N, C-alpha and C positions, 0 to 999 in steps of 0.2 A: 608927222605928228602935229596935232592941233594945238591951238594956244591954251585950251583948257588942260590938255594932257601935259603941256610944259609946266603949268602952274601946280600940277598934282605932285606931292612929294613922293620920291622914289623910296622903295624899301631897301633895307640893308643888303639883301641878297642881290637886288638889281645893281646897287652901287658897287658891291664887291665883284660883280661879274664883269662889269664894263669899265670899271676904273682901274687902269693899269698901275696907278701909284700905290694902291692899297694892297699890302701883302700880308701873309700869315706868318706867325713866329715859327711854324714848321716848314716854311717854304725853303727850297734849296737855294743857297746863295748863288749869286751870279758868278760865273767863271768856274764853278765846280761841276764837273761832268761826272755823274754817277753812272756806273754800268747798268744797263737795262737787263732785267731778269726775264729770261724767256720762260713763260709759263707753259708747262706741258698740257696738251689738250685733254689728257685723262689723268686723274689722280691715281697714283700707284701706291701699293703697300710694300712693306719690307719683305713680305712673303711672295711678292710678285715674281714671275719667271723672268730672269735676265734676257736681254736682247741676244739673239743668236742661238738660244737653246730651245729647240722644238721638242715638245712632248707629244707623242701620238695620243690622240683622243680615242677613248673606247667607243666603238660604234654601237655596242649593245649594252649600254649602261642601264642599270636597274631603275625602273621608275620609282618615285617616292611612294611609300606605303606605310602600313602599320608596323609597329615593333614586333607584333606577333605573327606577321606574315612569314611564310616559308622562305628561307634564303635561296639565292639562285644556285649556290653550290651544294644544296642539300641533296642527299641521296638516301632513299629509304633503306637500301641494302647495307649502307655503312653508317647508319645512324647510331649514336651512342645512347645507351640506356640511362638517360639523365635522371629519370624519376624512379628507377628501379634500384632498391638497395642491394648491397653485395650479397646478402643472404637470400635474396629472392622475395617474392610476394607470396604469403601463405594462401593456399586455396581455401576459400571460405564457402562452406556448403550451408546455405540458408534454406532449409526445407520448410514447407508449410506445416509440418507436424509440430514444430516448435512454437511456443507462445511468441506473439509478435513483440513482446517486450524484450526477449532475449535476442531476437533477430535484429531489431532496430538498435538496441544498445551495443551490440557487437559492431555494427556498421558505423555508428556514431563515434566510436573510439578509434576508428581508422581515419587516416587522411583522405581528403576528397579524391585525390588522384589514384588511391589504392582501393577504393570501394569497388565491389564487383559490379558487373554490368547488370542492368535490370533483367529479371527473369521473365518478364512479359512486357508487352506494350502498354501504354496508358489506357486505362479503361475509362473513357470519357465520352462526351458527346462528339458529334461530327466536328472535325477540326480541332478538338481538344478544348477544354475549358479555359477561360481567361485566367492568367496567372494571378492577378490581384484577388480574384474571387477565391481561388484555392488557398492563397495565403491568409485571407480573411477567415475562411472556415477553419484553417489550422490554428489560428490565434484564438478563435472562440472556443475550440475544444481544449486548447491548453489552458485557457482562463478558467474553465470549469474544473479542470483537474487540479490546478494550483490553488484555487480558492477552496477546494474540498480537502486540502491537507496533503496532497500527493507530493512525493519527493521531487526535487528538481531534475534528477536524472531520468526518472520515469516520465516526467512531463516532456522533456526533450525527445525521448524515444517515441512518445505518442505523436508529437508534432512531426517528427521525421517520417513516421509511418503514414500519416495522412498525406503529406506531400508526395511521398514515393508512390502511393497508390494511384495518384493522378499523373504520374510520369515526371514529376519534378525531382530528379535525383540529385542535382547539384544545389542543394539547399543546406543552410546552416542555421538551426534554431539556437536561441539564446534565452535562458530563463534566469531571472533574478527574483527577489522577494515580491516585488510589486510590478515588474515590467517584463513583458514578453516581446520578443522581436524575432524576426526570421528574415533571411536574405536568400534570394534565389538568383543565380547567374547562369543563363543558358550555356554560355561558352566563355572562353578566355577573352574574347574580343567584344562580347556584348555587355551592355550596361546592366548591372545588377538591379533587381527589384527588391526593395526592403519595406517591410511593414512592421508595426508595433502595436501593442495593446497594453493598457494599464489595468491591473487588478485592484479594484477599489473596495470591494466587499468580499468578505470571507464567511462562508456558511458551511457548517459541518453537516453533510448529508451523504452518507455512504451509499444510499440507494441510487442517488443521482450519479455518484462516482462510478458505481458498477454499470449503470446504463451507458455512460460515456465510454468506458472500457469496452463494452460490447459493441458500440458503434465503431470504435477504432479497429476492433478485431474483425468486424465484417468488412470494413474498408480494406484491410490488409489481406483478406482472403482472395486468392486469385480466381476462385470459382464464383465469387459474387461480383456482379457488375452494378455497382451503386452509382447512379449519376450524382452530379453535384447538387442538383435541386432536391433529390431524395435525401441526401446527407443533410442539407439545410433543414428539410422538413423534420427529420428525426431529431436533430439538435434542438429545434424549436419545441418539439413535444417534451424533450427531456427538461428544458427550462420551465415549461408550464406545469409539469407534474407537481402535485402537492406532496408534502412530506408524508411518509407512511403512518406516522403516529401523531395524534392531535396533541394540543398543548397540555391538557390535564394528564395525559399518559406520561408525558415527559416530566411533569412536576412530581407525579407519584413515583416514577423511576428514580428521580433524584433523591427522594426521601428513602426509598428502599436501599439505594446504594449507600447512603450514609449509615443506615441501620446495620447493613451487612458489614460495613467497615468497622463499626463499633464492636461487633461480635468478634471480629478478627483480633482485636487488641484486648479482649477479655471482658466485654460487656455482657449484661444479662438482658432480660426482657424489658425492664424499665429503661435501661440505657438504650436499647434498640428503639423504643418508642420516642424517647426524648431526642435522640439523634435524628430520627426521621422527621419529627416536627420542626426541629431547627433547620434542617436542610430544605424542607418545603417552604418555610417562611423566607429563608434566604433566597430561594429560587424566585419566589413571587416578587420580592423586593428588587432583585436583579432585572426581572422582566419590566418592572415599573420604571427603573432607571433607563433601561434600553429604549422604552417607549418615549422617554423625554429627551432622547438623543445624547445621553451622557456617554463618555468613552468607556471602554471595557475596564480600565483601571479602577474607576469608581464603582462599576458594577461588581467587580470581584471584592472590593472593599466592603460594600454593603452586604453582599451575600455571605461574607465570612463572619459578620457580627452576630446573627441570631444563634447559630450553634454554640458559639463561645458564651453568649449571654445566658443561654439555657443551662449550660454546664456550671457557670458561676452562680446562677440563681439556685440550683439544686444544692451546691456546696454551702451557700449562705443559709439556706433553709434547713441545713443539717439532715438532708435526706441521705440515707445510706446507699449511695450509688457511686459508681466510678465516673467522676466528672471528666477525667482525662479522656475516657473512651468516648464520651458524648462529643467533646470538642474535636477529637481526632477523626471521628466518623464524619463530622461536618466538613473537615478539611479535605477528606478523600474525594468528595464530589467536586472540589474546586481546583485541585492540583492540575496544572496543564501538562499532563503526561503525553498527550498526542503531539503537541507542539514541540516538546522536548525531544521525542524520538525522531521527528522529522528534521529538527535542527542538527542533531548528531549525525543522522544519516546523510544529510547534505554535506556536512563537513568531512565525513569519511570518504565520500565519493568525489571530492574535489571542488564542490560548489561553495567556496569559502564566503563569498559575499552573501549569498542566501542564508548560509548557516549562521553567520554573524547576526543578520537581521532577525532570524527566528529566535536565536538565543537572547537577543535583546528584548524581543517580545515576551519570552518566557520570564525574563528577569522583571519586567514591569508588572506582569500579572502576579508573580510571586510577591513582589513588594506590596501590591495592593492587598493581597491576602494577609501579609504580615501586619500592615497598618490596621486593618479591620480587627484582627485578633488582639493585637497589642493594646488598642484602645479599650477593649472590653476587659482584658486582663489587668490593666492598670486600675480600672475602677474596682475590679474584684479584689485586688491586693489592698486597696485603700479601705475596702469594706471588711477586711480581715477574713477573706475567704481562704480556707485551708487547702490550697492547691499545692501538691507535693511533686516537684520535678523528679524525685527519686523513684516514683512509681513506674518509671519506664522499664525498669529491670524486672518487674514482677508481673509478667504476662503469663497467665495460666495456659498450659498446654492442653488443648481440647481438640484432637485431630478431627474427629467427626464433625463437630460444630464448625470448626474453622474451614474445613474443605467445603461444607455446604454453604457457608457464608461467602467463601471466595467465588463459588459458582454463581450465587445470587448476585454478587457484585459485578461479575463479568456480564451476566445477563442484562442487568439494568444499565450498565455502561454501554452495551451494544444498542439498547433502545435509545439512550441519549444521543448516540452517534447516528441515529436514523438509519440503521442497517436493515438490509433485507431480511425478511423472516426466515429465509432458507439458510442464512449464515449465522443466525443467533444461536442455534444449537451447537454448531461447531465451535464457536468462540467461547461458549459456556464451558464446554468440555476442556478446551485449551486452557482456560483460566483455572479450572480445577487441577489440571496436571501441573501448571506453574506453581500453585501454592503447595501441592503435595511434594514436589521436588525441593522447593525452598524449605519446607518444614522438615523433611527428612535429612537434608544437609545441615541445617542450622541447629535443630534441637537435639536429635540423637547423635548426629555426626559431629557436632561441635564446631562446624565451619563458621567463619566470620559472616556477618549479615551481608557485607558487600559481595564476597565471593559467591555465597549462596544465591543472592539475587541475580548476579551475572549469569550463573549456570542456568537458573530457571528461565531468565529472559532469553537466553540463547536457544533453549528448547522451544519457547514460544515463537521466536523468529523462524526456526527451522520448520516447525509444523505449519505455521502460517504460510510460509513460502511454498511448501509442498501442496497444501490445500489450494492455494491460488493457482498453481500450475495445473492442478487437476481440473480446475474449473475455468482456466484461461481468464482469470480476473485479477484484480488488484489484491495485494497482500495485506493492505491496511485493515479491511474488515475482519480479518482473521487474527490479527496481532494486537491492534490498539486496545481493544476492550479486554483482552486476555492479560495484559500487564497491569490492569487496575489493582488486583490484590497486592502487587509488589510495590506500589507507590509509597514513598516515605512519609506517610501522614503523621505517625507517632513521633518520629524524630523531629519533624518540623514543629509540632505543637510543643514538645518539651523544650526545644531550643528557644521558642518565643516566650514560654513561661519563665525560663531562667533569666532571660533579658528583662522581663517585666519585674522580676524580683531582684534586680540589680546584680545578678550573677552573669555578667556579660561574657566572661571567659568561658564559663560552662555552656552558656547559650550558643556562643559561636562554634564551640566544638560540636554540639548537637546539630547545628545547622550545616556544618561542614560534612557531618555524617549523612545528613539528608541529601546534600548535593552529590556526595559520592554514590549513594544508592541510586539516585536519578541517572547519573552518568553510567553506572553499571547496567541499568535497565536498557538505556538507549544503545550502548555499545553491544550488549548481549543480543538484542533483537537484530541489529545490523549484522553481527557476526554469524548468527544462525542463518540469515538469508544468504550471506556469501558462501557459507559452507554448503548449503543446498545447491547453489549454482556450481560450486567446485566439483561436486561428486556426480552431478547429473550429466556431465560431459557434453556441454553445448558444442556442436560443430563450429570450429573456427573461433570459439571463445573459451571453452573449458578445457580443451586438450592442450598438451604441452606444446605441440607444434604450432597451434594457432593462438597461443596465449598472447602473441605479439599484437594481434588485432584488438585484444581486450585490454591492452596496457593503458594504465592511467599515468598521471604525472608522478615522477619519482623525486622531484626536487632538483633535477639537473638536466 
């Protein structure tokens, strides 16, 4: 060591290492000999095998694999029927002679493991189409159906039919009010592929709806071999197609609908013209609000004001007309009957989230109508307008005029729904039958309005379902416009008038009657559709032996 290194101060570690006088407080005292612990070369566990016990190792141990791999001791001859119920699996005969809605609905109500094997191979391009593209096509078709007002169950059936037509049998569609999703899993050990799409715009166009149904029907037909590109091309054409009726025709149809509704509740020619002018003005104002981007709530509020204002103006001017019929006719063109029927149908078929959202939409639209009419009625009451709520019980019975008015109302309602011209005649006749049945049960028969409405709506649903099966199309074009004459326009108006005159209790009773009539219409239409399915004996779905496949939830 050099002299410089000797002068360099040493660290504590160096001094502690080489200085034998410095000890630690944890050092073992001198003279105390502690036994040395022999550390085993390998750390053992309490579950280790004791010394002397030899366990023979299995030479043919199974290699590590998936939980879904077949066990080594599995024998196909002695396999247990783990997925087969004690009563067996019903044989489902899904022939091509049935509408695709019935076939797909029957299969959707069955568990995935119990669905029948595909009746044919996938009709696709060489090697099969890409799964994401098939799911995208399925979601786009479902979006058009849901935006057009179709029920959630029929939308799911259509989505399943599209996937199955391209060989994707293990798919699960899911429909809510604004969200569509679908998941496909090739096998139990493969990763699922999931896609979703949001419905942001809703447009009532039953012509487009019928075209989409025809596309799904062609895809489901085993004799047709439509490629994925061809399906995309047809879907693009459906989206680009213009509405069958121009705007001025829709405005005129709205006016004629209000005039026909005013005749149903006892109006004459002057009332017909006044109601028609009020509805046309309200329709134009609603179009103006829509062009400015206002929500539908304000559109309905503005559209409800002109008919009420014309009725109040005629009363203030002491014109000998029935002002209640003018206002009631204007309300008929605004009542959301289509959305109400779809909401109740979704609730009865088990789609409670979608049904709740649709009912909430109906409530908001109805509140918008209430606000618009109440504002006008409050001004009319302050101007000493002689508006009589008791006039609701004095509706003249004119069977010929009322049947003609009901048919005109259904005709104009069908035009507003943008229906195909081939279906307008059928729905017009169906609307005339609905009002005839209602009038026969209510006026001569003395049956309550709610019960008469339910029976008439049930016949509308039955006939609409039979016509849709005959034409392999949706039932909406044959039922929605036909229930127009049954909508509770008069009960709604007289309830609002009573509230405007501070008779809140009487007004609430009248509004409750209107709600009961609306529910009777919706339930009757759905019940008529279910009765048609019950008696047409769908293989695997309508018979008693195969009813298990069509079983919905029972609450347990």
